[in-house]
N, C-alpha and C positions, 0 to 999 in steps of 0.2 A: 467552665475552665475550673482546673484544679491547680491552685496555685502553689500548693505545698506538697503536692505529688503523693497524697495519702489515699487517694481513690475516691475521695468525696468532692463534690462540686462546691467551689468556694465563690464563683462569680457566675451569675446567670443573667443573660441579656434576652429581652423580649424584644421582637422587631415587628414593625407594621410598615407595608410596601418599602421593604429593604432599609428602613431607617429604625435607629433605636427609639424604643417607647419607654423602656424601663430596665434598669440595671440594679441588680441586688449583689452587694459584696460582703462576704463573710470574712472580715479581716483578722478576727480573733480565733477563727477555724474551730468554732464551737457549734456549728449546725445552725446558727441564727444569723439573718443578715444585719451587719452593723451599719451599714450605708446603703440607702436607696436613692437612685438618682432617677428622675422622670424627665421625659423629653416630648417636645411637640415639633413635628416636622424636622427631626434629627437635631434640634437645639435643646440644651439643657434648660429646663424650666424650674426644677426644684431639686434640692437635695435634703434628705433627712438622715440624721446619723445617731446612733447609740454611743455617746462618747465614754460613758463610765461602765459599759458592759453589763447593765442591769436588765437588759431585755426590753427597754422602753427608749423611745426616740426622745432625745433631749436637745437637739440641735437641728436648726432648720436654715437653709439658704433659698431666697427666692430669686429667679432669674427672669430677666425681660430681654428679649432679642439676644440671649446668649450672655448677656451682662449681669454680674451680681447687682441686686437691687436692695435686698433686705436680709438681715440676719437675725434669727431668734433663738432664745434658749428657753429651757424649762429647769428652773432652779428649785421650785417646790415640788417637784417629782410626781406631777399629776398627769403626765404624758402629753401635755398641751404646751404651746409656747406661752410664756408669761407675757401679758400684754405691754407691761412696762419694760420688757427686756428687748424689744424689737430695736434693731440699729439700722438705719437708712445708710447705704452706701453711696 
């Protein structure tokens, strides 16, 4: 999908058995995905996001049965969720 009508793809969805498996969104329109959503059997299982647009994922959401369970952040900029920054929902 081309969200800003510039001729470049901004949203890509991969399907398996007619159900979404992965969705990548380029919300900054810079050619890099800012949000990645993963699905199992059509239900959202995780979301990763580059919230500061530096090319590294720094925010995570984990879902179980389609419901948000945990949120994690990377504040030391190493590309991994900080163990002490996970919050259970």
